Each structure stands twice: as structure tokens, then as C-alpha cells.
N, C-alpha and C positions, 0 to 999 in steps of 0.2 A: 198861408198857416190855416185855411179852412179844409183845404187839398187833407194838408199833411194831419188836422186833426179826425177826419174821417176815415183817413188811411191809417191811424193807431186804431181806433173805435173798431176797426172792421177787424184786423189783427188780434186785437182781443177777443174778438166774437168769434174767429177763426180757431184760437186757443181752447177758449171754451169749449166748442164742439168737438177739441180733438180730445177732452179728457172724457166725453161721453162715448166713444165709439172704438172698435179694437180692430179697425184696417182704416186703413187711406187708398182712396179708390186712384191710385195714380194712372193709369189708364181710361182716357173715355170711352173705349172700347172694350172693355174689361166687364166680366159679370160680375155683378153687386153680390159681396160675399160678408154676410153679418152672423155673428154669434151673438144669441142671446143668455144673458143669465138665469142661472135657476133660480134664485130668489133674490128679493131688493137688496138683502145683506151683501151679496155677492157681488151685487151690482156697486155698492158704495163700495166695497171694498176694493173691487177694482178701480173705480174712481180714482179713489184715494193713492193706489200705486201710481197711477197712469200721471197724475198731478206731480208727485213726487219725481215720478222720471223725467216729466217734462221740465222740471225745475232744475232739474241735474242738468240736462240737454241744454237748457237755456244757457247756464252760468257757463256751460263751456264754450259755447259759440261767443259768448261776451268776452271769451279771452284768448279764443282763436286770432282775432286783429293784431295783436302784439307779437304773435310770432310768425304770422304770414306773411309772405314773401310776395310783394308786388312787383309785377312785370312792368320792365321800361317801356315807352313806346315802340321801341325798338322789338323787344322780345312778344309784345302783343300783336303785332303785324307780322311775325312770324308763325304766332301760333293760329292767329286767323288766316295765314296763307296754308297750312296745313290743313288745317280743320275744313276749309275749303275745298281741297283738290281731295282729300279723304272721302267728304261726302257727297262730291261731283262722281268718285269713283264709284260708290255706292249705289248712286242712282243710275248708271250706267252710262254717265257721260262722257265722251271721245277725250280726249287729251286738249285739242284744237280749240274745241267749243269753252273746255273749262276754262283756257287761259283768256280768252276773248271775254267771258263772262267775270273775272276777276279782278282783269284790266279796266272794264268800266265800272267798276266798283272803287277799284284804286283812284279810277279819273275822277269820280265825282266826292272822292274822300269820305267815303261812308265810314270808314272805320276813325274817322278826326285823328288822323295821325298817329293812332296807336292808343285812343283815349278810349274806345270802345271794343270790344271783344265780339266776334262772329258767335252767335250762341244756333243760330238755326239758319239752312240753305233747303230749298227746294228749287231744283230746275226742269223744267216742263213746259211743254207748249198749252198754255193755259187757255187760250183762247180759240185752239184749233185750227190755226193759220199756217201751220207747218214751222214758224218760227219759235225758239226757245226762248222761253221766258224766266223771271227770276222773282220769288219769294227770298227775304232777305231777315234775319233777325238780328240786332244786335243788342249789348247791353252796356250801361256805362262801370267802367270797371276801378273807376275814383269813385262813386257813392255806394254800387254794390247793393242796392236795396232791395227790400222784400217783393215790392212791388213797384212798376216807373221804371226810372233811370233808363230807359233804352228804347226800342222803336221795333216797327215792321215795314219794310223797305217794298215795293210792289214793283217788277219792270217789266212792262207787257209792251213788245215791240220797241217799236221808238219815240213812243211818248214819254213826257216829262215823269218822271219816276215818283208814286204817290208813296208818301210819308205817312206811317199813323203810330200815334204815343198815345198812351192813357195812364195817369197815375196809378190806377188801381189794376192794371193788368201788369202780367207777370212776363220778364220778357229772357227767362233763363234757359229758352229752348225747348220747353215741354210743353209741345203744341199738337194740334191736330187741324189738318186742312182737307178741302176735295174742293173739284170747281166743277160746275155743274147750270144749267137754265134752269133754275128752281122755279123761277115766276113765269116761264114760257114767253119770252120777251125776244126771243132770238140772240139775246145778250149774255153774258157769262156771269155767274156769281161764283164769288169764291168765297166761302164758308169756312170760317177761321175761330179756331177754339184754343185760349190758353192756359194751362194747367197752372194754378197758382200753388202756394206752400200751405194751403189749409188740411184739415183732416175733419171727419166726421161726415157720417153720409155717403156723399161721393167724392168729398173734398170741396175745391171751388174751381171754375173754370171762368175766364172771360171769352164772351162772346160777340162776333161780330162777322157780318156779311158785307162785302163789297162788291158793286157790280160796274162791271167793266164795260161801257159802251163804245164800240168800234169807230172809227173816224169815219167809216162809210154812212155814219147816219148823217143828215144834214144837221142837226140840233147840236151834234157834239162838238166839244169843247177840247181845247188841246188837254188838259187834262180831263181824260175819261173815266175815271174810275168815283164814285161815289158809295158812302154807305148806306147800307136798307136800315128797315125798320122790324123789329120783331114784335108780336104783340107781346106787352107785360104790361102789368101792373103794380111792378116793383119802384118804389120811390127814388131808391138809388140810383147814382149814375154808372157804378160799376158793374151792375148786375143786370138780368133780364128773366122772367118768367110769367109766370101764374100763379097766385096765391091758390092754396087747397086746403080746406078745413078735411081733415079726416074725424069721422064720428065714429064714436063707438056704440053699438047696438047692445041691447040687453038681452039677446041672445047668441050663445057663444060660437065665435067664430065670425060674426057678421060686422059689416063694416060700411061705411057710404063714405065716398068722397064728394065734397061740395065744392064747387067753383065758382065763388061770386061773380068774375070774369064775367063767364059764359052764362051764370044764371041756370046751371043746371047740376044735379047730384044723380052719382051714379052709385048702387050696389055692388058690392063684393065680400066676395069669404077671405079671411086671412086668419092666422093661429093668434090665440090670443096670448098676454104675455103671462108666464107660470107667475102665482102668487097673488097676482093681480084680481080682485074679484069683480063679476061683472054688475056695469049700472045700473041703476034703478030704472032708468029712462035714459034714451039714448043722448048721447053728449059727446062734444066735441075735445077728442082727446090728444091728435096730434095733426101733423101738416105734411106738406112739402117742404125740403130742404135744399138750400141753394140754387135755386131756380132750373133752368134748362139744362142739360149735359147730354152727351152721345148725338151731336146732329148729325143728320145724315139722309142722303137723297133717298126719294119714296117716287109713290105713284099716286096718282087720285083720279079716277075717271077719266084713265087715259092720258093723263097729262102730268109733268113733274111735279113736284110737290116739296116740301119738308118736313121730316120727321122728328121732334124734339122729345126727349124724356125728361120725367122730373121723380126724383125719390121722394117715397112718402113713408112716415114713420107711424106708429100707434102710441101708447100710452106706455110704452116703455121708453121712450126718449129716442133720440137720434139714433142710437144703435138698433130700434126694435122695426127693422122695416118691416111694413104688409104689404109693399105694393110696388108698382111703377106706373106713373100716368104718362100716357103717350098723345102727344098732341100733333094733329096731322094739318100743316100751316101753308096755305097759298096767298097769291098777292092780286089784288084788283088792277087794274089799267093805270090807275092814278100811285100806284106804289103803298097802298093800304094793305097792312096784312092782316089776316083772319085765319081764325082757326076753322076748318069746318068741319072737323070731327076730332073727337079725344075717348079715351076707354081707358081702363083700369087693367094692368097684366098683376094680376095678383100673386101671392105666393104663399101656395096651399101645402 
């Protein structure tokens, strides 16, 4: 019940954010594009129009299940098979390898006799040993929730498959993934981000990093995959990131970004929202939205690292993008994550 209440509150927050922006970031690697209203009045009018539009969409969505046809388990299995081969072909996987991989999923009943839809697939040599591995995403076709109701399977070598599921993660197939030894311990990490249904700033995404330990390590166990931590001061269990206060200075076009977690403040320049008066003294007017997004591999002092972004908004609300905070993340030998460098990419 607690998870369901948290989920409901989260979706309400997502819809509230949606009314304050003019575009969704459906691709984690896409450049942020933000339109700024000419006046406060135009902003309010646009917000009201967006709210009316969302109400109409919501009513339509609520009516859809009555006329929506539900696949039988047999039909769902057929669709899963068709989707599997289509994705395998796009990824350059030969027919024999694809057949072997699909049969593995069938033998393990990953699709639960047709109750689960295959929504995402990656076939590649994740750990670099010459053997094809699989990342498989499935969704519960009986519940079809906004979040949760599915899971992520990781098949690496001959190890016991690793299954990940989380109530606040979307398993509809909108995801980004790459693998790299980002902590320099000679084990590969799988960096996974699942895009949710939320709009506002950069939308929303669930972030998770999984470390794969080779059996060649003396300490390795049968299940060689474990989840890694990211530096975060978020209290919720559905997201991660660092809180940023965006401070507007009394001087035109001047801002500061303060990160309490790091105890540091960075000054930068950005365009003020048109029609708003400058404050008499420096004051907090905005902050970060939705935590980390656009996770990617980077380099720091000749070693691998992880680079994560955060969207920053100013006095004009979530749609008022003033810049992007960039965090360079590494891990200590004991697995503790730390931000070794951060900066602001301002929009001038």
C-alpha cells in the first residue's frame, strides 16, 4: 500500500510538472530544447491550455481499456517472438544465434506463458569474452501500470540470470544502456536508464548501475551481478541525484548554483526570464529537476569515470532552463561513489 501511495503521489507530481513545460525529453541523449514565455500572463494562459489538454487526454486514456483488445497468451507469445527476431536483426545478430537466445528465454519461461510482453532487447558481448549476452525487458500485460509491473533480465555467459524489478521503474521499453568498466576494477558495469512517462524539464528516468564480476575472481559467487551506488542526497527510492539551489543575483544575467552535498557554489551567466524584476539581493529562485539524466562514460585523470547531468531551472519555473550541472563520478576501492569534479554548462 505504501508503494502504491508513493507511486500515486509521484505520478501526480509528474503531471503537475507537465503543465509547466512545453516539451518532453523522450531521449536521454537529446539536446534540451526549452521555450520561454514572453510574459507571465502568456505563461499562465499556456499552463491553463496545457492543463485542459491533459484533462482531455486523461479522459480518453481512461476510456481506452473498454475498447482495447487484450492478446491471448498465445498471441502475446507470437508477438514476443516476432519482436525478438526484428530486434535481433536490427542489431546484426545472425539467425542461429537469435534462435538459441530466444530458446533460452522460452526454456526459462521469461514470458510467463504469454503474460509478459517483450518490450526491450539487447544482444551483445557485454563482458568482452567473445560470448553473446542478453539484456531483456518485459512488461506485465495484465496490469500495464505506468511504473513497475515488469522487469529487466540480464543473461551473461552461463551465470544464473539476474532479474531486476522496481515499482518506480518503467518497463515499457524506453531505455538507454551502455557497459564500461567505469570504476577501473577490471569488471564491467552495465549503466541502465529507463525513461518514464513524466514530462517537465528532462522528463523522468530511473537510473541503475549493475556490476558484473567474472567467475575468475576468487570471491565471485554464482550470481555475479550486484547493484552499485550513485552519489545522491535524494530521500526517495525511485530516483537519485544531487540537490542544487539556483540563486539569482541582483545583477542582470547572473546566477549561482549551490550544491549542499558538496558544500560548493559556482557562479555562471544565463538569460533572465523576461518580465521579471531583479531581486534586491541574491535569492534562491530555482533548482535542479528530476535528478541525474544522460549518464555516459567519461575520463578523469587518465582513468574511466561516469558523467551525469542535471537540468537547472531559474525563476520562471521548470520551463526556464538556465543551464546544466555536470558531475564527474568515480568510485573508491570499497565501492563508495564520489563526485570528483562538477561544473555548470550555462545557456547564454
